[in-house]
C-alpha positions, 0 to 999 in steps of 0.5 A, a space after each residue: 105537251 102532246 104532239 097535237 098541242 105542239 102542232 097547233 102553236 103559232 110560229 111565235 109561240 114555238 120553242 126556240 129549239 124547234 125554231 132553230 131546227 126548222 130553218 132547213 128549206 126543202 125543194 122536192 122535185 117529183 116527175 111522173 113515170 121516170 124510172 131508175 134505169 133511165 137515170 145515168 147515176 143508176 144505169 148509164 146504159 141508155 141515157 145521160 142525165 148529168 144534172 140529175 146525177 149532180 144531186 146524187 154526187 153531192 149527196 146520197 142515192 137510195 138503191 132500194 127505194 120503192 112506192 106503196 102503190 105504183 100509180 100516179 095519184 095514189 102515189 102522190 097521196 101516199 107522199 103527202 100523207 105518209 100513209 098507205 092508200 087504204 088509209 088516205 082514201 085515194 086508192 085509184 085514178 079512175 074514181 079517186 078524189 083526194 080528201 083535202 080535209 085530212 092531215 097532210 105533211 104540207 099542212 103540218 109544215 104550214 102550221 109550224 111556220 113554213 111557207 108551202 108552195 106547189 107548182 106543176 102537176 097535182 093529179 088528185 082531182 080536188 083543190 090543193 090544201 095546205 099550200 100558201 101558193 099553188 099553180 097547177 096543171 089540170 089533170 095530166 096537163 099538156 106538154 105544148 102551150 099548156 093551161 094552168 089553174 090559179 088559186 082563184 080558180 081561173 085558167 090561163 094558157 101559157 106559151 112554151 114547153 111545159 117542163 120549162 114553164 113549170 121551172 120558170 114558175 118555181 124559180 119566180 116563186 123562189 125569187 119574187 113571191 115568197 117571204 124570204 125571212 121564212 123557211 119554205 118547202 117547194 113541191 116542184 111537180 113535173 108532168 115529164 116523163 108521162 105518156 104520151 112522150 111529146 118532146 121539146 121541139 129543139 130536141 126532135 132529132 135527139 137520140 135518132 142515131 141511137 139504137 136502144 138495147 132490147 131488154 132480155 125479157 122483152 119477149 116474156 111469155 108470162 108462163 106461170 104468171 096469170 095476171 102478167 099474161 092478162 095485162 094490156 100494156 105490151 109494146 108489140 100489141 097495145 102501143 098505139 101507132 098514132 098516140 104513142 109512136 106519133 106516126 099518123 096515117 090518114 087512112 087509119 084512125 085509132 081510139 086514141 087519135 083524137 086525143 093525140 090530135 088535141 095535144 099537138 093541136 095546141 102548137 102554133 102554126 109555125 111550131 106545128 109545121 116543124 113538128 109535122 116535118 119531123 114525124 111525117 118524114 118518119 111516117 113515110 119511111 115507116 110505111 115504106 118498110 111494111 114491117 110486121 111481127 117482131 120487126 114491127 114490135 122492135 120498131 115501136 120499142 125504138 121509137 118509144 125509147 127515143 121519144 121518152 129520152 127526148 122528154 127526159 133530156 128537157 127534164 134534166 136541163 130544167 133540174 140543172 136550171 133549178 140547182 143553178 138558181 139555188 146556188 146563185 141565190 145562196 140557198 143550196 147549202 141550207 136546202 134539202 133537194 130531193 128528186 124522185 118520181 111517183 113510181 118507176 116504169 117499164 122500158 120494154 121489160 116484160 115487153 111493157 110500157 107502163 107501171 102498176 105491177 109490183 114487179 121491180 121496174 115499177 115498184 121501185 123509183 129513183 130517189 136522190 137527195 142533195 143534203 144541206 150542211 149538217 147532214 153527213 151521209 154520202 154515196 149509196 144508202 142501201 136500207 129499204 125506203 118507201 114513199 110513205 117515208 117522205 112526209 115523216 122525213 121532211 117533218 123530222 128534218 124541220 123539227 116538227 113532230 111526226 104524227 103517230 098515225 103516219 105509216 112511214 118512218 123518218 129517213 133522217 138517221 140515214 141522212 145523218 150517216 147512221 145505220 139503225 139496227 132496227 130498220 125495216 126488213 120488209 115493204 108492203 104494197 097494194 094496187 087497187 085499180 081494176 078494172 081500168 086502163 091496162 087491165 092490171 089485176 088488183 094485188 098486194 104483196 111483201 118484199 124483203 131483201 131477197 124474196 117477194 110474195 104477191 097475191 092477185 085477187 078480185 076476179 082471180 086468186 093467184 099467188 106469186 113468189 120470187 127469189 130476187 137474188 137468183 131471178 132478178 127479172 122475175 120470170 120464175 114463179 116459185 109459189 107452190 113449187 117443192 122446196 119453197 114451203 119454208 120461204 113461203 111460210 115466212 113471207 106469208 107471216 111477214 105479209 100478215 104482220 104488215 097488213 096488221 101493222 097498217 090496218 089494211 082491211 083486205 086482211 079480213 077478206 082473205 
């Protein structure tokens, strides 16, 4: 019997061995724009995330975890399909619409008898498919008193803070809406920590006494890096004082003011009064300082970091609520709990506040897993993994055949504590969205354990090569420099091999 035939079998006709294997449940928690340096089990410099750290403490932490495309919608499509963007068809947020008719991991799990549920952020434009239950926020959603879209297409506005509400809905599905005789996979997708960073009102004053350390490359001059110099995501130059920093000035209207007012306009009058009291006092103090130049840039950095950390605190609280429920319900020991983000994010590194680039801070993403009984791995996993690996891993864990056309590979051997000798030695990346917000050029590249080669293309033709061992901040572009010929040749060969392996049509246009 071939793989395709097996997948079409009803649960009643599945082999007994497969039925036994598929009893593991999966809770997949994904956030937006959460970066590893803002998670204390990776880096305790900035914040404490005790509940997120619980997952790693009871399981594994991947220290070389990456995405295939550092952008929200495309990253989600890669996760769902196990394929790079050029194959799943969702290459960019600006014009992308996910083809819901294609093969996805939730559909395969559904066909194998799993209950599938999606709650929270979808961000793929088309209607979700492959889910027995879904309840999603429209587009980016709102932090305050948000709207939700139901399966019948209707919309409802719900009172409260979005991160709390998404968790409420997830726990309600687990407790009241699923068939408890069947295994399940729950996709619990948060908007946090996406721009703009609007805190839960009870945490408005949190982190106000903390001064975050300025990254050593905050004042990067982008020398030798044409694409890095051309972006529009600098804290100093591009961060909006109203939208991003939340400091209103009645005499100043920015291009993002209306969007910001719409977001906070969802607050009730009592909530708005509390919100305005906090940020208006900051605005008065800020105007009195009359900051400019570096002082202004560093002020914006502190405000950005504090609000981001406040949003993260609510997220960590709700991860704790989810873990506590799973334990109370007797589900924890038979459930794989995964926490990750759709990509990393710049917390001032290179002077930036977004993602998109193949540089480490956005190319990498946190990935921790609390393992169910039977999986023995613990501590750090150092093998290079990518978000295209999630789909084959979940299928493999549940005893469901992995389609041969998936680009990713199952991480199950790593979760068993094995160290496969033939594990990949390089990763492929391709960012497609330009021209678009933040003006990051299109690029593709390859990363191995030590080196990274990137090609920026479309309206430019620029190559970059980094020695990550000696230059972890990626400031020194080695491409074309004497003495790097052998390294460049080897990385070019790896790049060509991966483009061939994944059948990326860009290889025919070089």
